[in-house]
C-alpha positions as a Markdown table, in Angstrom:
| # | Residue | x | y | z |
|---|---|---|---|---|
| 1 | Met | 0.0 | 0.0 | 0.2 |
| 2 | Thr | 1.2 | 3.5 | -0.7 |
| 3 | Thr | 1.1 | 6.5 | 2.1 |
| 4 | Pro | -2.0 | 9.1 | 0.8 |
| 5 | Asn | -0.7 | 12.1 | -0.2 |
| 6 | Tyr | -2.8 | 14.3 | 2.2 |
| 7 | Leu | -3.6 | 14.1 | 6.2 |
| 8 | Pro | -6.3 | 11.8 | 6.6 |
| 9 | Asp | -7.7 | 13.7 | 9.4 |
| 10 | Val | -8.0 | 16.9 | 7.3 |
| 11 | Lys | -9.8 | 14.7 | 4.6 |
| 12 | Ala | -12.0 | 12.9 | 7.3 |
| 13 | Gln | -12.5 | 16.6 | 8.5 |
| 14 | Tyr | -14.0 | 18.0 | 5.4 |
| 15 | Glu | -15.9 | 14.7 | 4.1 |
| 16 | Arg | -17.9 | 15.6 | 7.6 |
| 17 | Leu | -17.8 | 19.4 | 7.3 |
| 18 | Pro | -18.2 | 20.3 | 4.1 |
| 19 | Tyr | -16.4 | 23.7 | 3.9 |
| 20 | Pro | -17.6 | 26.6 | 3.3 |
| 21 | Pro | -21.3 | 25.4 | 5.2 |
| 22 | Cys | -23.5 | 25.9 | 2.0 |
| 23 | Asp | -27.1 | 25.0 | 0.7 |
| 24 | Pro | -26.9 | 24.4 | -3.0 |
| 25 | Gln | -30.4 | 26.2 | -3.4 |
| 26 | Asp | -29.3 | 29.5 | -2.6 |
| 27 | Glu | -27.9 | 29.0 | -6.2 |
| 28 | His | -31.6 | 30.0 | -6.9 |
| 29 | Lys | -31.6 | 33.1 | -5.0 |
| 30 | Arg | -28.0 | 35.0 | -5.9 |
| 31 | Leu | -24.7 | 34.1 | -7.1 |
| 32 | Met | -21.8 | 34.3 | -4.4 |
| 33 | Arg | -18.9 | 36.5 | -5.6 |
| 34 | Thr | -15.4 | 35.9 | -4.4 |
| 35 | Trp | -13.0 | 39.3 | -3.9 |
| 36 | Leu | -9.5 | 37.4 | -5.8 |
| 37 | Asp | -11.8 | 36.1 | -8.6 |
| 38 | Ser | -13.6 | 39.1 | -10.3 |
| 39 | Leu | -12.5 | 39.0 | -13.7 |
| 40 | Ala | -11.9 | 42.8 | -13.9 |
| 41 | Met | -9.8 | 42.6 | -11.3 |
| 42 | Met | -7.6 | 39.7 | -12.5 |
| 43 | Asn | -7.3 | 41.6 | -15.5 |
| 44 | His | -6.0 | 44.7 | -14.0 |
| 45 | Tyr | -3.6 | 42.7 | -11.3 |
| 46 | Cys | -2.6 | 40.1 | -13.5 |
| 47 | Tyr | -2.9 | 40.2 | -17.4 |
| 48 | Gln | -2.3 | 44.0 | -17.8 |
| 49 | Gly | -5.3 | 44.7 | -18.3 |
| 50 | Lys | -4.9 | 42.9 | -21.9 |
| 51 | Glu | -7.0 | 39.8 | -21.4 |
| 52 | Thr | -10.2 | 38.8 | -22.8 |
| 53 | Phe | -10.9 | 35.9 | -21.5 |
| 54 | Arg | -12.0 | 34.2 | -24.3 |
| 55 | Asn | -9.0 | 32.5 | -26.2 |
| 56 | Arg | -9.3 | 28.9 | -24.0 |
| 57 | Phe | -8.5 | 30.2 | -20.8 |
| 58 | Arg | -8.1 | 27.8 | -18.7 |
| 59 | Val | -8.4 | 27.8 | -14.0 |
| 60 | Leu | -7.5 | 25.7 | -11.1 |
| 61 | Val | -9.3 | 26.0 | -8.5 |
| 62 | Ala | -7.2 | 24.1 | -5.7 |
| 63 | Gly | -8.9 | 23.6 | -2.7 |
| 64 | Ala | -12.1 | 23.9 | -4.0 |
| 65 | Gly | -14.2 | 22.9 | -1.4 |
| 66 | Thr | -18.1 | 22.9 | -2.3 |
| 67 | Gly | -17.2 | 25.6 | -4.8 |
| 68 | Asp | -17.6 | 29.7 | -4.4 |
| 69 | Thr | -14.7 | 30.3 | -6.4 |
| 70 | Thr | -15.7 | 27.9 | -8.9 |
| 71 | Ile | -18.9 | 28.7 | -9.9 |
| 72 | Tyr | -18.4 | 32.6 | -9.7 |
| 73 | Leu | -15.6 | 32.2 | -12.3 |
| 74 | Ala | -17.8 | 29.5 | -14.3 |
| 75 | Glu | -20.1 | 31.9 | -14.5 |
| 76 | Gln | -18.6 | 35.0 | -15.6 |
| 77 | Leu | -16.8 | 32.8 | -18.1 |
| 78 | Lys | -20.2 | 30.8 | -19.2 |
| 79 | Gly | -20.5 | 31.3 | -22.9 |
| 80 | Thr | -16.8 | 31.7 | -23.8 |
| 81 | Asn | -14.2 | 28.5 | -24.3 |
| 82 | Ala | -12.4 | 28.3 | -21.1 |
| 83 | Glu | -12.4 | 25.6 | -18.8 |
| 84 | Ile | -12.9 | 25.3 | -14.6 |
| 85 | Val | -11.1 | 22.6 | -13.1 |
| 86 | His | -12.1 | 22.1 | -9.3 |
| 87 | Leu | -10.0 | 20.5 | -7.7 |
| 88 | Asp | -10.7 | 19.0 | -4.4 |
| 89 | Leu | -9.6 | 16.1 | -1.4 |
| 90 | Ser | -13.2 | 16.2 | -0.2 |
| 91 | Gly | -16.1 | 13.9 | -2.0 |
| 92 | Ala | -18.7 | 15.3 | -0.1 |
| 93 | Ser | -17.4 | 19.2 | -0.8 |
| 94 | Ile | -17.4 | 17.8 | -4.4 |
| 95 | Ala | -21.0 | 17.1 | -4.3 |
| 96 | Ile | -22.3 | 20.1 | -3.2 |
| 97 | Ala | -20.7 | 22.2 | -5.7 |
| 98 | Arg | -21.4 | 20.0 | -8.9 |
| 99 | Gln | -25.0 | 20.9 | -7.3 |
| 100 | Arg | -24.4 | 24.5 | -7.4 |
| 101 | Ala | -23.1 | 24.0 | -11.0 |
| 102 | Ala | -26.0 | 21.5 | -11.8 |
| 103 | Ile | -28.8 | 23.8 | -10.9 |
| 104 | Arg | -26.9 | 27.1 | -13.2 |
| 105 | Lys | -26.4 | 24.4 | -16.0 |
| 106 | Leu | -23.3 | 25.2 | -16.0 |
| 107 | Thr | -21.1 | 22.9 | -18.2 |
| 108 | Asn | -17.3 | 24.3 | -18.2 |
| 109 | Ile | -16.0 | 22.7 | -15.1 |
| 110 | Arg | -14.2 | 19.5 | -14.6 |
| 111 | Trp | -14.4 | 17.9 | -11.9 |
| 112 | Val | -10.9 | 16.0 | -10.1 |
| 113 | Gln | -10.8 | 14.4 | -6.7 |
| 114 | Gln | -7.8 | 14.5 | -5.3 |
| 115 | Ser | -5.2 | 16.3 | -3.2 |
| 116 | Ile | -2.7 | 19.5 | -4.5 |
| 117 | Leu | 0.1 | 17.0 | -3.8 |
| 118 | Asp | -1.0 | 15.4 | -6.9 |
| 119 | Ile | -1.0 | 17.9 | -8.8 |
| 120 | Pro | 2.4 | 17.5 | -11.0 |
| 121 | Gln | 1.1 | 13.8 | -11.8 |
| 122 | Leu | -2.3 | 14.2 | -13.0 |
| 123 | Asp | -1.5 | 15.5 | -16.2 |
| 124 | Leu | -3.5 | 18.4 | -16.0 |
| 125 | Gly | -2.0 | 20.8 | -18.4 |
| 126 | Gln | -0.7 | 24.5 | -17.6 |
| 127 | Phe | -3.5 | 26.7 | -16.4 |
| 128 | Asp | -3.7 | 30.6 | -17.2 |
| 129 | Tyr | -5.1 | 31.4 | -13.6 |
| 130 | Ile | -4.9 | 29.2 | -10.3 |
| 131 | Asn | -7.4 | 30.2 | -7.3 |
| 132 | Cys | -5.9 | 27.9 | -3.9 |
| 133 | Ser | -7.5 | 29.9 | -0.9 |
| 134 | Gly | -7.7 | 29.0 | 2.4 |
| 135 | Val | -5.8 | 25.7 | 1.4 |
| 136 | Leu | -1.8 | 25.6 | 1.7 |
| 137 | His | -2.0 | 26.9 | 5.5 |
| 138 | His | -3.8 | 23.5 | 6.0 |
| 139 | Leu | -1.4 | 21.7 | 4.6 |
| 140 | Ala | 2.1 | 19.9 | 6.4 |
| 141 | Asp | 4.1 | 21.5 | 4.3 |
| 142 | Pro | 2.5 | 24.7 | 2.5 |
| 143 | Asp | 5.7 | 24.8 | 0.5 |
| 144 | Ala | 5.1 | 21.7 | -1.0 |
| 145 | Gly | 1.7 | 22.8 | -2.3 |
| 146 | Met | 3.2 | 25.9 | -3.6 |
| 147 | Arg | 5.5 | 24.2 | -5.7 |
| 148 | Ala | 2.7 | 21.7 | -6.9 |
| 149 | Leu | 0.8 | 24.7 | -7.9 |
| 150 | Leu | 4.0 | 26.8 | -10.0 |
| 151 | Ser | 4.2 | 23.0 | -12.0 |
| 152 | Val | 1.4 | 23.9 | -13.8 |
| 153 | Leu | 1.2 | 27.4 | -13.5 |
| 154 | Ala | 1.6 | 29.1 | -17.5 |
| 155 | Pro | 4.7 | 31.4 | -18.0 |
| 156 | Arg | 2.7 | 34.0 | -18.2 |
| 157 | Gly | -0.2 | 32.6 | -15.7 |
| 158 | Ala | -0.8 | 34.1 | -12.5 |
| 159 | Met | -2.3 | 32.6 | -9.4 |
| 160 | Gly | -5.2 | 33.9 | -6.6 |
| 161 | Leu | -3.8 | 32.8 | -2.7 |
| 162 | Met | -5.3 | 33.2 | 0.2 |
| 163 | Val | -3.4 | 32.3 | 3.5 |
| 164 | Tyr | -4.2 | 33.1 | 7.6 |
| 165 | Gly | -2.5 | 36.2 | 8.8 |
| 166 | Gln | -0.6 | 35.5 | 12.2 |
| 167 | Ile | -1.2 | 38.8 | 13.8 |
| 168 | Gly | -4.7 | 39.7 | 13.4 |
| 169 | Arg | -5.7 | 35.6 | 14.2 |
| 170 | Thr | -3.9 | 36.4 | 17.7 |
| 171 | Gly | -7.6 | 35.3 | 19.5 |
| 172 | Ile | -8.4 | 32.6 | 17.2 |
| 173 | Tyr | -4.8 | 31.1 | 18.5 |
| 174 | Gln | -5.0 | 31.3 | 21.9 |
| 175 | Met | -9.2 | 29.8 | 21.4 |
| 176 | Gln | -7.7 | 26.6 | 19.9 |
| 177 | Ser | -4.8 | 26.5 | 22.7 |
| 178 | Leu | -8.0 | 26.8 | 24.6 |
| 179 | Leu | -9.7 | 23.9 | 23.5 |
| 180 | Arg | -7.0 | 21.7 | 22.6 |
| 181 | Leu | -6.5 | 21.7 | 26.8 |
| 182 | Ala | -10.4 | 21.5 | 26.8 |
| 183 | Asn | -10.8 | 18.6 | 24.7 |
| 184 | Gln | -7.6 | 16.2 | 26.0 |
| 185 | Gly | -8.9 | 12.8 | 26.4 |
| 186 | Cys | -11.8 | 13.4 | 25.1 |
| 187 | Pro | -13.9 | 11.3 | 22.2 |
| 188 | Glu | -13.9 | 13.3 | 19.0 |
| 189 | Glu | -17.6 | 13.9 | 19.2 |
| 190 | Asp | -17.3 | 15.8 | 22.2 |
| 191 | Lys | -15.4 | 18.5 | 20.7 |
| 192 | Leu | -17.9 | 20.5 | 18.6 |
| 193 | Pro | -20.5 | 20.8 | 22.1 |
| 194 | His | -17.2 | 21.6 | 24.4 |
| 195 | Ala | -16.3 | 24.6 | 21.7 |
| 196 | Lys | -19.3 | 25.6 | 21.7 |
| 197 | Glu | -20.1 | 25.7 | 25.5 |
| 198 | Val | -17.0 | 27.6 | 25.6 |
| 199 | Leu | -17.9 | 30.1 | 22.8 |
| 200 | Ala | -21.3 | 30.9 | 24.8 |
| 201 | Met | -19.8 | 31.7 | 27.7 |
| 202 | Leu | -16.3 | 33.7 | 26.9 |
| 203 | Pro | -15.8 | 36.3 | 29.4 |
| 204 | Ala | -16.2 | 40.2 | 28.1 |
| 205 | Leu | -12.4 | 40.6 | 28.1 |
| 206 | Asn | -11.8 | 37.6 | 26.0 |
| 207 | Trp | -9.1 | 38.6 | 22.7 |
| 208 | Tyr | -11.5 | 36.3 | 21.0 |
| 209 | Lys | -14.3 | 37.9 | 21.9 |
| 210 | Leu | -13.2 | 41.1 | 21.8 |
| 211 | Ala | -12.4 | 40.2 | 18.0 |
| 212 | Gly | -16.5 | 40.1 | 17.6 |
| 213 | Asp | -17.7 | 39.3 | 13.8 |
| 214 | Asp | -13.4 | 40.4 | 12.6 |
| 215 | Tyr | -12.7 | 36.1 | 12.8 |
| 216 | Gly | -15.4 | 35.9 | 10.5 |
| 217 | Asp | -18.6 | 33.5 | 10.8 |
| 218 | Asp | -18.7 | 31.2 | 13.7 |
| 219 | Arg | -22.3 | 29.9 | 13.6 |
| 220 | Thr | -22.0 | 26.6 | 12.1 |
| 221 | Asp | -20.5 | 23.6 | 13.0 |
| 222 | Ala | -18.2 | 24.0 | 10.0 |
| 223 | Ala | -17.0 | 27.2 | 10.6 |
| 224 | Ile | -16.2 | 26.1 | 13.9 |
| 225 | Tyr | -14.4 | 23.7 | 13.3 |
| 226 | Asp | -12.2 | 24.7 | 10.7 |
| 227 | Ser | -11.5 | 28.2 | 12.3 |
| 228 | Leu | -11.1 | 26.2 | 16.1 |
| 229 | Leu | -10.7 | 22.4 | 15.7 |
| 230 | His | -8.5 | 22.4 | 13.0 |
| 231 | Ser | -6.4 | 19.7 | 13.4 |
| 232 | Gln | -3.5 | 21.4 | 10.2 |
| 233 | Asp | -3.2 | 25.7 | 11.0 |
| 234 | Arg | -0.4 | 27.9 | 10.2 |
| 235 | Ala | -0.7 | 31.8 | 9.4 |
| 236 | Tyr | 1.8 | 34.1 | 8.6 |
| 237 | Thr | 3.7 | 37.9 | 9.0 |
| 238 | Val | 4.4 | 40.1 | 6.4 |
| 239 | Pro | 7.9 | 39.6 | 6.2 |
| 240 | Gln | 7.7 | 35.8 | 6.1 |
| 241 | Leu | 5.2 | 35.5 | 2.8 |
| 242 | Tyr | 7.5 | 37.8 | 1.5 |
| 243 | Glu | 10.6 | 35.2 | 2.4 |
| 244 | Trp | 8.7 | 32.3 | 1.2 |
| 245 | Leu | 7.1 | 33.5 | -2.0 |
| 246 | Ala | 9.2 | 36.6 | -3.2 |
| 247 | Asp | 12.7 | 35.3 | -1.9 |
| 248 | Gly | 12.3 | 31.8 | -2.4 |
| 249 | His | 10.1 | 31.5 | -5.2 |
| 250 | Gly | 10.7 | 35.1 | -7.2 |
| 251 | Leu | 7.2 | 36.1 | -7.2 |
| 252 | Gln | 5.7 | 39.3 | -7.3 |
| 253 | Ile | 3.2 | 40.3 | -4.4 |
| 254 | Ala | -0.4 | 42.2 | -5.2 |
| 255 | Leu | -1.2 | 42.4 | -1.7 |
| 256 | Thr | -5.5 | 43.1 | -1.6 |
| 257 | Asp | -7.5 | 42.7 | 1.5 |
| 258 | Val | -11.5 | 42.0 | 0.9 |
| 259 | Asn | -13.7 | 44.6 | 0.4 |
| 260 | Arg | -10.7 | 47.1 | 0.9 |
| 261 | Gly | -7.6 | 46.5 | -1.4 |
| 262 | Arg | -4.3 | 47.8 | -0.1 |
| 263 | Phe | -5.4 | 49.8 | 2.2 |
| 264 | Pro | -5.1 | 47.9 | 5.7 |
| 265 | Tyr | -1.0 | 47.5 | 4.1 |
| 266 | Leu | -0.2 | 51.4 | 4.0 |
| 267 | Pro | 0.7 | 52.9 | 7.3 |
| 268 | Glu | 0.9 | 56.6 | 5.0 |
| 269 | Met | -3.5 | 55.7 | 5.5 |
| 270 | Thr | -3.3 | 54.1 | 8.6 |
| 271 | Leu | -1.6 | 55.9 | 10.4 |
| 272 | Gly | -3.1 | 59.0 | 12.5 |
| 273 | Pro | -3.1 | 62.2 | 10.4 |
| 274 | Asp | -0.5 | 64.0 | 12.8 |
| 275 | Ala | 2.1 | 61.7 | 12.4 |
| 276 | His | 3.6 | 64.2 | 10.7 |
| 277 | Lys | 7.6 | 62.9 | 11.4 |
| 278 | Leu | 6.7 | 59.6 | 10.7 |
| 279 | Arg | 5.0 | 59.9 | 7.7 |
| 280 | Arg | 8.2 | 61.6 | 6.1 |
| 281 | His | 10.3 | 58.6 | 7.2 |
| 282 | Leu | 8.3 | 55.6 | 4.9 |
| 283 | Lys | 9.5 | 57.1 | 1.9 |
| 284 | Asp | 12.8 | 55.7 | 3.0 |
| 285 | Met | 11.2 | 52.8 | 3.7 |
| 286 | Ser | 11.0 | 49.4 | 1.5 |
| 287 | Ala | 7.1 | 48.3 | 0.6 |
| 288 | Arg | 7.9 | 44.8 | 2.4 |
| 289 | Asp | 8.8 | 47.2 | 5.7 |
| 290 | Arg | 6.0 | 49.7 | 5.2 |
| 291 | Tyr | 3.3 | 46.8 | 4.9 |
| 292 | Ala | 4.7 | 45.1 | 7.8 |
| 293 | Met | 4.4 | 48.2 | 10.0 |
| 294 | Ser | 0.5 | 48.4 | 8.4 |
| 295 | Glu | 0.1 | 45.2 | 9.8 |
| 296 | Leu | 1.2 | 45.5 | 13.4 |
| 297 | Leu | -0.8 | 48.9 | 13.6 |
| 298 | Ile | -3.8 | 47.9 | 12.0 |
| 299 | Gly | -3.5 | 44.6 | 13.7 |
| 300 | Asp | -7.1 | 43.4 | 12.1 |
| 301 | Leu | -5.7 | 41.5 | 9.0 |
| 302 | Thr | -6.8 | 37.3 | 9.8 |
| 303 | Arg | -6.0 | 36.6 | 5.9 |
| 304 | His | -3.7 | 37.7 | 3.5 |
| 305 | Ile | -5.3 | 37.7 | 0.2 |
| 306 | Met | -3.0 | 38.4 | -2.9 |
| 307 | Phe | -2.5 | 38.2 | -6.5 |
| 308 | Leu | 1.2 | 36.2 | -7.7 |
| 309 | Thr | 2.7 | 36.7 | -10.7 |
| 310 | Arg | 6.2 | 35.9 | -12.3 |
| 311 | Gly | 6.4 | 39.1 | -13.7 |
| 312 | Ala | 6.9 | 42.8 | -12.1 |
| 313 | Asp | 4.8 | 43.9 | -15.6 |
| 314 | Ala | 1.6 | 42.7 | -14.5 |
| 315 | Glu | 0.0 | 45.3 | -13.9 |
| 316 | Ala | -2.3 | 47.5 | -15.7 |
| 317 | Pro | 0.0 | 50.3 | -16.3 |
| 318 | Tyr | -0.7 | 54.5 | -15.1 |
| 319 | Gly | 0.2 | 56.3 | -17.9 |
| 320 | Asp | -0.9 | 54.7 | -21.1 |
| 321 | Ala | -4.0 | 57.0 | -23.1 |
| 322 | Asp | -5.1 | 53.6 | -24.7 |
| 323 | Tyr | -6.5 | 51.9 | -21.3 |
| 324 | Ile | -9.4 | 52.4 | -19.7 |
| 325 | Pro | -10.5 | 53.8 | -16.3 |
| 326 | Phe | -13.4 | 52.5 | -14.9 |
| 327 | Phe | -15.2 | 52.5 | -11.3 |
| 328 | Ala | -15.1 | 48.6 | -9.3 |
| 329 | His | -17.0 | 47.2 | -6.1 |
| 330 | Asp | -18.8 | 50.5 | -5.4 |
| 331 | Pro | -21.5 | 52.5 | -7.3 |
| 332 | Phe | -19.0 | 55.7 | -8.0 |
| 333 | Ser | -20.6 | 57.8 | -10.9 |
| 334 | Gly | -17.9 | 59.8 | -12.7 |
| 335 | Pro | -19.6 | 63.0 | -12.6 |
| 336 | Ala | -20.0 | 62.8 | -8.6 |
| 337 | Leu | -16.0 | 62.3 | -8.1 |
| 338 | Gly | -16.1 | 65.4 | -10.5 |
| 339 | Asp | -17.7 | 67.6 | -7.9 |
| 340 | Leu | -15.6 | 65.8 | -5.1 |
| 341 | Phe | -12.2 | 66.3 | -6.7 |
| 342 | Ala | -12.9 | 70.0 | -8.3 |
| 343 | Ala | -9.6 | 72.4 | -7.8 |
| 344 | Lys | -9.7 | 73.7 | -5.2 |
| 345 | Asp | -7.4 | 75.4 | -1.8 |
| 346 | Gly | -6.2 | 72.2 | 0.2 |
| 347 | Pro | -5.9 | 68.5 | -0.4 |
| 348 | Thr | -9.4 | 66.9 | -0.8 |
| 349 | Val | -10.5 | 63.9 | 2.2 |
| 350 | Leu | -12.6 | 61.4 | 1.1 |
| 351 | His | -14.3 | 59.2 | 3.7 |
| 352 | His | -15.3 | 55.8 | 2.5 |
| 353 | Gln | -17.5 | 54.7 | 5.7 |
| 354 | Ala | -18.1 | 51.1 | 5.1 |
| 355 | Leu | -14.6 | 50.6 | 4.8 |
| 356 | Gly | -13.4 | 53.0 | 7.7 |
| 357 | Ala | -11.0 | 54.3 | 5.0 |
| 358 | Thr | -10.0 | 57.9 | 4.9 |
| 359 | Leu | -8.6 | 58.6 | 1.7 |
| 360 | Val | -6.5 | 62.1 | 0.7 |
| 361 | Ala | -5.2 | 63.3 | -2.4 |
| 362 | Asp | -4.6 | 66.6 | -4.1 |
| 363 | Ala | -7.2 | 67.2 | -6.9 |
| 364 | Gly | -5.0 | 69.3 | -8.8 |
| 365 | Arg | -6.0 | 71.3 | -11.7 |
| 366 | Tyr | -7.9 | 68.8 | -13.8 |
| 367 | Ser | -8.9 | 65.8 | -11.6 |
| 368 | Gly | -12.3 | 66.8 | -11.3 |
| 369 | Met | -12.7 | 67.3 | -15.0 |
| 370 | Ile | -11.7 | 64.1 | -15.9 |
| 371 | Phe | -13.7 | 62.2 | -13.1 |
| 372 | Thr | -16.5 | 63.7 | -15.3 |
| 373 | His | -15.8 | 61.7 | -18.2 |
| 374 | Ile | -15.1 | 58.4 | -17.0 |
| 375 | Asp | -17.8 | 56.0 | -17.9 |
| 376 | Gly | -16.2 | 52.7 | -17.9 |
| 377 | Glu | -15.8 | 52.5 | -21.7 |
| 378 | Arg | -14.1 | 55.7 | -22.9 |
| 379 | Thr | -10.2 | 55.6 | -22.5 |
| 380 | Phe | -7.8 | 57.9 | -21.1 |
| 381 | Gly | -7.2 | 59.4 | -24.2 |
| 382 | Glu | -10.5 | 59.5 | -25.0 |
| 383 | Val | -11.6 | 61.1 | -21.3 |
| 384 | Phe | -8.1 | 63.4 | -22.0 |
| 385 | Asp | -9.5 | 65.4 | -25.2 |
| 386 | Leu | -12.9 | 65.8 | -23.8 |
| 387 | Val | -11.3 | 67.9 | -21.0 |
| 388 | Arg | -9.1 | 70.0 | -23.1 |
| 389 | Ala | -12.4 | 70.8 | -25.3 |
| 390 | Glu | -13.8 | 71.9 | -21.8 |
| 391 | Pro | -13.8 | 76.0 | -21.7 |
| 392 | Ala | -11.7 | 76.3 | -19.2 |
| 393 | Cys | -9.4 | 74.6 | -21.0 |
| 394 | Arg | -9.3 | 75.6 | -24.4 |
| 395 | Ala | -7.1 | 78.8 | -24.3 |
| 396 | Ala | -4.3 | 76.7 | -23.3 |
| 397 | Pro | -4.9 | 72.9 | -23.2 |
| 398 | Pro | -3.2 | 70.1 | -21.3 |
| 399 | Asp | -1.3 | 67.7 | -23.0 |
| 400 | Asn | -1.3 | 63.9 | -21.5 |
| 401 | Ala | 1.8 | 64.0 | -19.5 |
| 402 | Arg | 0.2 | 67.2 | -17.5 |
| 403 | Leu | -3.2 | 65.3 | -17.3 |
| 404 | Phe | -1.6 | 61.8 | -16.2 |
| 405 | Ala | 0.2 | 63.9 | -13.5 |
| 406 | Asp | -3.0 | 65.8 | -12.4 |
| 407 | Phe | -4.9 | 62.8 | -11.8 |
| 408 | Arg | -2.1 | 60.6 | -10.4 |
| 409 | Gln | -2.8 | 61.6 | -6.7 |
| 410 | Pro | -6.5 | 60.8 | -6.8 |
| 411 | Tyr | -5.9 | 57.5 | -9.1 |
| 412 | Asp | -3.7 | 56.3 | -6.3 |
| 413 | Ala | -6.2 | 57.0 | -3.6 |
| 414 | Leu | -8.9 | 55.1 | -5.1 |
| 415 | Arg | -6.6 | 52.5 | -6.7 |
| 416 | Ser | -5.4 | 51.7 | -2.8 |
| 417 | Ile | -9.2 | 50.6 | -2.3 |
| 418 | Asp | -9.8 | 48.7 | -5.8 |
| 419 | Arg | -12.4 | 51.3 | -6.3 |
| 420 | Ile | -10.3 | 52.3 | -10.1 |
| 421 | Leu | -9.1 | 49.8 | -12.2 |
| 422 | Leu | -8.1 | 49.9 | -15.7 |
| 423 | Arg | -8.2 | 47.1 | -18.8 |
| 424 | His | -6.7 | 48.4 | -22.4 |
| 425 | Val | -8.9 | 49.5 | -25.1 |
| 426 | Ser | -8.3 | 46.0 | -27.2 |
| 427 | Cys | -10.7 | 44.4 | -24.3 |
| 428 | Arg | -13.3 | 47.2 | -24.7 |
């Protein structure tokens, strides 16, 4: 007999408690969207904004569970010749995902029940995009999983990755330690009841209780077990991520927290406004050191979510007139932002209440007019032509370089929360 290429306790958990827990019938009511797998986000960060997703685009969802990512990608790619491979260790999880796909009449999915570590031997071909969310940190050797994924990633392919954040999960790891003590010598069937009793009577100052909803959903058996009783669980700090992925594998990392983008990693945004001396020092720090500083400052990054690419030029470039700027995730309108960023003395301040984020940018002379003409279809070149036709600009029309420079701060502010993205005119 050969030794199975997985941890038996982990497989048993997901056969007993498929994850994430869901009801396939909910597909009749809503489409579950996963942050990393929006085609617009993927295109901006991974393919220079030039991917049409129409040329036999191949996706691997590795450790796909009950199918949130698979279903979202398959729905977006419906009607193309793309293929999504849903790979998971758990037959129970795959069965739920297949039900969801059947309800949506999705036919572009291939189902594979195997361990991630078996991928190099499965003859699956190469993939343009690999999603691996919440999986590698449950392997005995996470880097073995990463090596297996990279072995099937196309040369200019990209990966969407989520692993746990060590600092943000401090209270979770305290709870895990507490429950290991509480469950010493207990049979498996007692672990969940014990955990529920503890959760129901936590003291007010317990770190897990203080974090509240930051630790996610613990209302279902599957969620409680996955978070607090998992037999294999590790997490990473920002420096550890860079040592592993950038230094160890030569990968470029683009961090993007769900609904917040890079904002939580930017100390220039998470620091209080009065830290003037320290702010001046930030420009002398490397990106990874600034991100590590902000992770410690903000304290709530329970997960690190990122795009990984092999090339440094994967993100759509700012400063090219053939790119189309468009708004993402929020119902922003160009005219409304045009009013907000109208030329004025002093910076423009944008309070995003849902994110708890305050963005500050110098609107310059032309940014208000630029925003007014952004409609998600016009290129920067077309927007700039409309700006030059404005009465205020006709006497001395600014060239593209001047307009790009003027718009840089507002663009960077909105891009920091992934509310403005770019795609090339060839994708129009």
